[in-house]
N, C-alpha and C positions, 0 to 999 in steps of 0.2 A: 201855884198852878197844880192842877190835879188831873193826870191823864191815866187812862187804863192802858195796859200793854195790849197792843192790837191783837196779837195772836191768841191771847187768852180771853178776849172779850166774849166769844161765843160760848166756850165751856163754862165761863163764870155765870153768864146769863141763864144757861140751862140749869146749873146747880142751884142758883138762887131761887128757882121756882120750886125746888123740892125741899130744901132745908136751909137754914141760916148757918153762917160760919161761926166757929167758936175760937175765941182768943186763947191760945195756949201760953203765950209769953209776951210781955211788953217791957220796954226799956225804962218806963216810969210808971208810977202808980196810976196816974191819970194822963190822958192825951193832952199835951201842952196846947195852950190857946193859939200859939203862933202857927200851928199846923193848918188851922182854918183861916187865920187872919194874920198877915205879917205885921209886926209891930211898927210904930211910927216914932221917929226921933228927929231932932233938929239937925244934927251933924251926920247922921247915918241913914243909909237906905237899906231896907231889909227885903229879901226875896225868899220865897219858899218854893220848894219843889216836892211833889209827892208822887210815888209810883206804887201801884197795888198789884196783887196777884202775880208776883214774880217768884221764880222757883228757889232763889236763895238770897241771902242777905247782901252779898257783894254786888250782884246784879241790881238789886233794889236800890242800893246806895248809889251806884253809878248812874242809874236812871234818874233818881230823884235829884242828884246834883246837876245832871244835864238839864233837867226841867227848870231848875232855878236859874241856871246860867243862861238859858234861853230868854228868861225875863230880864236878866241883867243886860244881855246883849241888845235886846229890843229897846231897853230904856235909853241906852247911850246912842242908839241909832246904828249899831253895827250889823254885820251880816253873819248868818250861820246856816248850816245845813244839818238837818236832824234825821237820824235813821233809827227807827224803833222797830219793834216786832212787826213782821209783815207776813208771817206764815203760821199756819196752824199745825205744822209738823213738829215733832220733837226736836229735830235739828234746828228749826227756826226758833223754837223756844230757848234752846241752849245758846243761840247766836248772840243773845244779849242786845243791848242798845248802846249806841255811841253818838256823840255829837261832835262835829268839827266846827270850831269857832274861828271865824275869819280874822278877828282882832284879838288874839291871845295876849297881845302886848298889854292891854289894860286890865286883864284878869289877875295880874299879880297883886292888886290891891283888894281883891275879894277874899273874904275870910269865912270859913264855916263856923258859925256860932254854936249850933246845936244839932243833934240828930235824934230822931225818935223812930222806933220800929215796933211792929207787932208781928208775931208769928201766929197764923191762923190755921185752923184745921177745916178744910173744905171737904165736900164729899168726894172730890177728885184728888185730894192729897193736901200737903202743906203748902201754904203760900205766905209771902212776906209783904207787909205794908211798911214802907220806909218814907220818912220825910226828913228834909234837911232845911236848915235856916242859914242863909248867907247874909253877910253884911258887906256894905260897900261905902266907903267914905263919900259923903255927898259932894265934897269939893273935888275929889278925884273923878267922880262920875260926871260932874258938870264940865270939868276940864276936858275929859275924853269926848263928851258929846260935842263940845266946841271944836275940838281938833278934827273930828270926823266931818262936821259940817264944812269947816274951812278947807280940808284936803279934798273933799268931794267937789266943792265949788271950784277949787283951783284946777283939778283934773278936767272938769267939764270945759273950763276956759282953755286949758292947754290943748285938748283934742280939737276944739274949734279952730284955734290958731294953727295947729299942726296941719289940719285939713287944708287950710288956705295955702300954707307954705308948700305942702306936697303938690297941690294942683298947679301952683306957679312953677315949681321945679319941673314937673312933667310937661307942662305946656312949652317950657323953654328948652326941651330936649334933654334935661338932666334926669333921666329915668332912674339912674342909680341913686342919686341924691334923694329922689322922691321915695323910693323903697326904703332907703336907710331912715328917712324921716318917719315912715310908718313904724319901723322897728323901735326907733328911739321913743316915739310916743307910747308904744305898748309897754316899754320898760318903765316909763315915767308914771303911768296910770295903774299898773298892776301892783298896787301897794295896799296893805291891810286897811288903812283908814279911808280909802276911797270906796264909799258905799255903793257907787254906781259903776264900779270897774267892769262888771260883766257887760253892761250896755256900752261902755267905752271901747272895750276890746272887740265887741261885735261890730261897732261902728268902724273901727280901724280895719277889720277884716273886709268890710264892704269897700272901703277906700282902696285896700290892696287889690281886691278883685278888679276894680276899675283900672288898675295899672296892668294887671296880668292879662285880662281878656283881650284888649286890642294889641298886645305885644306880639311881635313876630321876629323870627330869625330866618335868614337865608345864607347859604354858603356856596362857594364855588372854588375851583382850582384855577389860579392865575399865576403863571410863571413858577410852577412847582410849589406854590404856597397856597395855604387855605385862607381865602378872604371871606370874612364873616360880616354880614350886615344886620344890624338890629334896628327895629322901628317901633314906634308907638303912635297909633292913630295915623299911620302913613308917613310920619316924619321921623327923622333920625333920633335914636335913643342912645344917649351917651352914658358912660359909667356902668354898663352892665357887665357883671362878672360872668365869664364864659369858660367852657372847657371843650377842647377838641380831642376826640378819642379815635385812635387808630390802632387796633390790636391792643397791645399792652401799653402803648404810648398814651399819656394824658398830658396835654399842654394847656396851660391856663393863659387867659388873655382878658383884657377889659376893653370894651368899645370906647372909642374916642368921641369927641364932640360931634363928629360927622356920622356917628353910628357905625363905624367900621372898626374891625380888629383883624389882625393877622396872626395865625397860628403857625409858628415855625416848627414844622415836624422834622424829626431826624431823617435826613435823606429825602429823596423825592417820593411823595406818596403815590404817584401814578404807577400803575402796573403791579401794585401789591396784591391784587386779587381780593380786596376787602372794601369795606365802607368806612368813610370818615364820618363820625357823628359829631354834631355841634349842638350844644345845649347850654342853658343857663347853669351856672355853678351855684347851687342853693345851699351848700353846706354851711357857709358862714351865716346865711340868713336864719336857717333853722337853729343854729347854736345860740342866736340872740333872742329867740322867741320865748317869752315867759311861759311857765308851765300851764297857766290857766288859759292861755290864748290858743286853744285848740283850733278854733275856726280860722285864725290867722295862719297857723301851721298848715292847715289843709289847703288854703289858697296858695301858699308858697309851693306846696307839692305839685300844684297844677302847672307850675312853670316848667316842670320836666316834660310836659306835653308840647311845649313851645320849642321844638328842636328841628333840626334838619339833618339830612344825610347825603353824602356825595358818594356815588358809586364809582370807585376807581378800579373795579375788578376787570380782569381779563376773562372773556367768555370761555367757559370750559365745557366742551362737548364730551361729557363722560357720564356713564350710568353708575349710580351709587345705590347700594342697599343700606338703608338707614334703620337702625334699631336703637331702643332706649327704654329705660325704666318707666313704668306707668306714672310715677309721681313726677317724672320729667316732662310731662306733656306740654306745659306752657313753654318750656325751653326747647322742646322738639319743634313746636310750631315756629318759633322765632328762627331756629337753625335752618329749618326747611325753607323759610322765606329768604334767608340770606343766600343759601345755595341755589335756589331757583332763579334768583335775580342774576346769578353768575352763569346761568345756562345749564346747571347740573340737572340731570334727569334721574328720577327715582324709580328703581326697579325692585323686583322680588329678590330676596336673599339668594345668592348664587348665580343670578342671571346677569349681573353687571360686572364692570371692570373693577370696582372697588366696593369695599364694605366699610361702613362707618358706624360706630356704636357710641352712644352718649350715656354717661353715668353722672348722676347728680344727687345732691342732698340739700335740704333747706331747713333753717332753724328760725324760730321766732326771736326777735331782738327786743330791745327796750322801746318805750314809747317816747315820742316827741310831741308834747302837747296832747292832742287827741289822735295823732297819727300813729299807727302801728308800724313797726319795722320788721324786716326779716333779712337773713343772710343766706345766700345760695352759693354752693361750691360744686364744681364738676370738672370732668375731663372728657376728651374724645380719644378714641382709638381708631386709626385708619389703617386698613390693609389694602394694598394695591400691588398685584402681582407678587414679587418677592420682597416688596418694601413693607415695613411695619413702623408705625409711629404712634406715640401716646403723648398727649400734651394737656395740661390743665391751665386754668386761668386763676387770677387772684379772686378772693371772695367778692361777691357782688351784693350790694345792698338794694333793698326795695322798700317803698313806703306805700301806705294805703289807709283808707278809712276804717278797714277791718283787718284782722290778722290774715284772713284768706286773701284779701286784696294785696296786702304787703307781700305775702309769699308768692303770689302769682306774678307780681311785678318783678320780684327778685329773680324768679325763674326765667321770665321773658328776657330780662337783661342778661342773664347768664347765657341763654340760648343765642342771643345776638353776639356776645363775646366769643362763645365757642364756634359760632358760624364763621367769624373772621379767622379764627385759628384753623378751622377745617378747610376754608378756601385757600389759605396760605399753604397748608400741607398738600392739598390736592394739586395746586399750581406747581409746587416743587416736584412732586412725584410724576405728574404727567409730563412736565418739562424734561425730567431725567429720562423717561421712557422714550420720548420723541427724539432726545439727543442721542 
């Protein structure tokens, strides 16, 4: 295979119109015949790769090897992604080329038999012409091709069977088993020798969305307990991992076959001056998602939108001057929403009974599949008459399809957490004054 480095294509064409290049050095007296035609042998397969007009020998060698390996991978039916020069800038030229091979497992049998290079003088400077010759035992190559065909076919059948089992589980109210079936299937098919694994993972993401879109959560306080109901297409959804959040409390629960779960909070939640938030607990789901299943991870992230909140706040007739850093705006919006729901009025600084300031920071985290993550931290300071209080919350995580979306979600969740803290502080201070 012979490919031009893309970023050098235009300069080379321009130069070729004005003068021909001159060979300054070559690794052999004559260019080997295999450069233009790979040899043929009964027990061996041969593949050649050639790259021209590269700025140094090392980049030329890496590029030529990658070109040959592309042919090896295509022969056995494997998958690959190729990244070559794509910029005409000097930075782009220095970036080199690289190839990621999906099935590195079979490349251990590939050997480099020979290398040939030429150093040329062009009108625009020196360039390198590099060719490599790779050999691959025919028996090993044919065995690998057979394994890829076999694994791909098995995975195709597995996904089809998994879809049926998932649909049955969901229709019988076993929503948790259905979602676990999606994750199990993703793990089974996200393997190197599955040529169609991208299509399989995309198909599983669609199946997961069919589970998420009609899923609903509702919650209420009954006998000082949080009763949670989960449903799928209007029927009970069992086996759903849940979390109930009240201030710093986090209580885990799982819905039963009737679609209900009870969160046992510490003490009676009524009168706390806060909101109880109930939502799916997706942490274990995300931990099971293969790295390549970005679409599936994004669908699981949408489960966070399937949540409910119970207002257990006591109405507060108090004017508050609220301030905060500019980067805290998403958190400020969420905090304002929490305070407004509790009856708090917002006034200019110095015109109210209390002043409340918010400080926050947010950092980018690691990725989960194609989802970005972020971590937000912050605290609130409340001054009311002679009382002063400062309180922070544990770091809050956010997920999103982009870094900005992840940061905004982390800040919004931080604002909700700090809103609960601020309501508790306000309730206590106002109560002390009235007492």
